[in-house]
C-alpha positions, 0 to 999 in steps of 0.5 A: 600798537603795530606789527611786524610784518614781511615786505612784499607780503602786506606792506605797501609804501602807499599809504591808502589813509592818506598818511605820511609815512617815517620809514626808518632803517636800521641794522639789527633789532635788540643792539643799542643804537637801534634799540634806543632808535626804535624806543625813541620812535616808539615814545613819540608815537602820539606826537607823530599821530598828531601829525599824520604820520605813521612810523615803520622800522625796517631791518633785515631780521626775520618777523620772529625777531622783530616780535620778540624785539617789540615785545622786549621793549614794549614798542608800538610801531610797526617792523618790516622784515626785509630778509632779501633786502627788496626794500633797503635795495630800493633806497640805497641803503645797503652799502659798504660799512667798516667795524673794527678793520673789516669791511662788509655790506650792511644798512647804513642808519637812515630815515625816509619821509614819504608822502601818502603816495610814497614819494620821498619828501625828506631823507637822513643817512647816516643817522646818529640817533640822539636827537634824530626823533625830534629832528624828524618831528620839526621837519613834519611839523614843517608839512 
């Protein structure tokens, strides 16, 4: 079904099962765009499975927050907690953002497709949620 784990504890970018990894970074659990993106990925889990791809969502929220988020929305994907931003920094997704005229640093919604060794095959930055999951599936079908 999926699980919530903390980065550096159990999660690895390398996938010993030989699967491709779809790694999507999102700003925060239970916000409208993030919820829709996670639901969209979760709803297409079988399609990703047929393409031998695992789906992993990452935010800086805690494992406990992820557990509540997964349960509330019946999500069937793995969520990684990255409270220190180590994984986010590795992929360069924490950037300057503006909201209502206020500047701050935060996660820019981004998706990466990685091969089984953790090498980036494709990247989407500043993702718009509607239609994004289908876009990722179209790319995976070309592999």
